[in-house]
MARDOBA-380117 format. One line per 8 residues: number of its first residue (from 0); their letters; for each residue x, y, z of N, C-alpha, C, O. Coordinates in steps of 0.2 Angstrom, whole numbers, always signed. Example, Ala and Ser with C-alpha at 12.3 -4.5 7.8 and 13.67 -1.06 7.14 Angstrom:
REM residues 2
0 = as = +66/-28/+39/+62/-22/+39/+66/-16/+39/+71/-17/+42; +64/-11/+35/+68/-5/+36/+64/+0/+39/+67/+6/+40
REM end
This chain:
REM residues 97
0 = mstvdpgl = +71/-119/-254/+70/-117/-247/+67/-110/-246/+70/-105/-248; +62/-110/-242/+59/-103/-241/+60/-101/-234/+61/-104/-230; +60/-94/-234/+61/-91/-227/+54/-87/-226/+51/-84/-230; +52/-87/-219/+46/-83/-217/+48/-77/-213/+52/-78/-209; +46/-72/-215/+47/-66/-212/+43/-66/-205/+37/-66/-206; +46/-66/-199/+43/-66/-193/+39/-60/-191/+35/-59/-186; +40/-54/-195/+37/-48/-194/+31/-46/-198/+30/-50/-203; +29/-41/-198/+24/-38/-202/+26/-31/-204/+29/-28/-200
8 = dldrawqv = +23/-28/-209/+24/-21/-211/+21/-16/-206/+15/-16/-206; +25/-13/-202/+22/-9/-197/+19/-2/-200/+15/+1/-197; +21/-1/-206/+19/+5/-210/+12/+4/-214/+10/+9/-217; +9/-2/-213/+3/-3/-216/-3/-3/-211/-1/-3/-205; -9/-2/-213/-15/-2/-209/-17/-9/-208/-18/-13/-212; -19/-11/-201/-21/-17/-200/-27/-17/-195/-29/-11/-193; -31/-22/-195/-37/-22/-191/-38/-29/-188/-36/-34/-191; -42/-30/-183/-45/-36/-181/-49/-39/-186/-53/-35/-189
16 = hpqvsvrp = -48/-45/-188/-52/-48/-193/-60/-48/-191/-61/-48/-185; -64/-46/-196/-71/-45/-194/-75/-51/-190/-80/-50/-187; -72/-57/-191/-75/-63/-188/-71/-64/-181/-72/-70/-178; -67/-60/-178/-64/-61/-172/-67/-57/-167/-69/-51/-167; -68/-60/-161/-71/-57/-155/-65/-56/-150/-61/-60/-149; -65/-50/-147/-60/-48/-142/-63/-47/-136/-67/-43/-135; -61/-51/-131/-63/-51/-124/-58/-49/-119/-54/-53/-118; -58/-42/-117/-53/-40/-112/-53/-44/-106/-59/-46/-103
24 = epfgally = -47/-46/-103/-47/-50/-97/-41/-46/-92/-38/-42/-95; -41/-48/-86/-36/-44/-82/-29/-46/-84/-25/-41/-83; -28/-51/-87/-21/-53/-89/-19/-50/-96/-14/-50/-98; -24/-48/-100/-24/-46/-107/-30/-46/-111/-35/-42/-110; -31/-52/-115/-37/-53/-118/-37/-60/-121/-32/-63/-122; -43/-62/-123/-45/-68/-127/-47/-66/-134/-51/-61/-134; -45/-69/-139/-47/-67/-146/-50/-74/-148/-46/-79/-148; -56/-74/-151/-59/-80/-154/-61/-78/-161/-64/-73/-162
32 = hfgtrkls = -58/-82/-165/-60/-82/-172/-66/-87/-174/-65/-93/-174; -72/-84/-175/-78/-88/-177/-77/-92/-183/-80/-97/-184; -73/-90/-188/-72/-93/-194/-68/-99/-194/-69/-105/-196; -62/-98/-190/-57/-104/-190/-58/-107/-183/-55/-113/-182; -62/-105/-179/-63/-107/-172/-56/-108/-168/-55/-112/-163; -51/-103/-169/-45/-103/-166/-46/-98/-160/-50/-93/-160; -42/-99/-155/-42/-95/-149/-35/-93/-148/-30/-97/-148; -34/-86/-146/-28/-83/-145/-28/-80/-138/-33/-77/-137
40 = flkdrtll = -23/-80/-135/-22/-76/-128/-17/-70/-129/-12/-71/-132; -19/-65/-127/-15/-59/-127/-13/-58/-119/-17/-57/-115; -7/-59/-118/-4/-60/-111/-1/-53/-109/+3/-53/-104; -3/-48/-112/+0/-41/-111/-6/-36/-112/-8/-36/-118; -7/-32/-107/-12/-26/-108/-10/-21/-113/-14/-18/-117; -3/-20/-114/-1/-16/-119/-2/-18/-126/-4/-15/-130; -1/-25/-127/-3/-28/-133/-11/-27/-135/-12/-26/-141; -15/-28/-130/-22/-27/-131/-23/-20/-133/-27/-18/-138
48 = avvealat = -20/-15/-130/-21/-8/-132/-18/-7/-139/-22/-3/-143; -13/-10/-141/-11/-9/-148/-16/-12/-153/-18/-9/-158; -19/-18/-151/-24/-21/-155/-30/-17/-156/-33/-16/-161; -32/-14/-150/-38/-10/-151/-37/-3/-155/-41/-1/-158; -30/-1/-154/-29/+5/-158/-28/+4/-166/-29/+9/-169; -27/-2/-168/-27/-4/-175/-33/-1/-179/-32/+0/-185; -39/-1/-176/-45/+0/-179/-45/+7/-182/-48/+8/-187; -42/+12/-179/-42/+19/-181/-35/+22/-183/-35/+27/-186
56 = apsareac = -30/+19/-181/-23/+21/-182/-21/+20/-190/-24/+15/-193; -18/+25/-193/-16/+24/-200/-11/+19/-201/-10/+17/-207; -8/+16/-196/-3/+11/-197/-2/+7/-190/-4/+10/-185; +1/+1/-191/+2/-3/-185/+8/+1/-181/+8/+1/-174; +12/+4/-184/+17/+8/-180/+14/+14/-176/+16/+15/-170; +9/+17/-179/+6/+22/-175/+1/+19/-170/+1/+22/-164; -2/+14/-171/-5/+10/-165/-1/+8/-160/-3/+9/-154; +5/+6/-161/+10/+5/-156/+12/+11/-152/+12/+11/-146
64 = alagvgdg = +13/+17/-156/+15/+23/-152/+9/+25/-148/+10/+28/-142; +3/+25/-150/-3/+27/-146/-4/+23/-140/-6/+25/-135; -2/+16/-140/-2/+12/-134/+4/+13/-130/+4/+9/-125; +9/+17/-132/+14/+18/-127/+20/+14/-128/+25/+13/-124; +21/+10/-134/+26/+6/-135/+32/+10/-138/+32/+14/-142; +38/+9/-134/+44/+13/-136/+48/+9/-141/+46/+4/-143; +52/+13/-144/+56/+10/-150/+60/+4/-148/+60/-1/-152; +62/+3/-142/+66/-3/-140/+61/-9/-139/+64/-14/-140
72 = dlpryrra = +55/-8/-138/+50/-14/-138/+47/-15/-144/+43/-20/-145; +48/-11/-149/+44/-11/-156/+45/-18/-159/+40/-21/-162; +51/-21/-159/+52/-27/-163/+48/-33/-159/+45/-37/-163; +47/-33/-153/+43/-38/-149/+36/-37/-151/+33/-42/-152; +33/-31/-151/+26/-30/-153/+25/-32/-160/+20/-34/-162; +30/-30/-164/+29/-32/-172/+29/-40/-172/+25/-42/-176; +33/-43/-169/+32/-51/-169/+26/-53/-167/+23/-58/-170; +23/-50/-161/+17/-52/-158/+11/-51/-163/+7/-55/-164
80 = latlaqss = +11/-45/-167/+6/-43/-172/+7/-48/-178/+2/-50/-181; +13/-50/-180/+14/-54/-185/+11/-61/-184/+8/-64/-188; +12/-63/-178/+9/-70/-176/+1/-70/-176/-2/-74/-178; -2/-64/-174/-9/-63/-174/-11/-63/-182/-16/-66/-183; -7/-60/-186/-9/-60/-193/-8/-66/-196/-13/-68/-200; -3/-70/-194/-2/-77/-197/-8/-82/-195/-9/-86/-199; -11/-80/-189/-17/-85/-187/-23/-82/-189/-28/-84/-187; -23/-77/-194/-29/-74/-196/-33/-70/-191/-39/-68/-192
88 = mlvernph = -30/-68/-186/-34/-64/-181/-34/-56/-183/-38/-53/-181; -28/-55/-186/-28/-48/-189/-27/-48/-197/-25/-53/-200; -30/-43/-200/-30/-43/-207/-28/-36/-209/-29/-31/-206; -25/-35/-215/-23/-29/-217/-29/-25/-219/-34/-28/-222; -30/-19/-218/-36/-15/-220/-34/-9/-225/-28/-7/-225; -39/-7/-229/-38/-2/-233/-37/+5/-229/-42/+6/-226; -32/+8/-230/-31/+14/-226/-35/+20/-228/-36/+25/-225; -38/+19/-234/-42/+24/-237/-49/+21/-239/-50/+20/-245
96 = p = -54/+20/-234/-60/+17/-236/-64/+21/-240/-70/+19/-242
REM end
């Protein structure tokens, strides 16, 4: 029996997959993966800010901090980012290009 960790490592660097388009909307954003043809909805403007901050932040934890996510909300955003990673919307990036 295997168990799946519902989170992701907040201390690693992540980015939007190169084949994903992010379209901001009043409710949050639409993410479309051109490779898998999957569509994801971000129903939270703060989550959109986190996703956008991933491009330059040294870690997902730092991206959350930059977007104003407090320690109490960090588990919820970690789960949301993990869901995006599991659907290939986010990929780990090399922190030292």
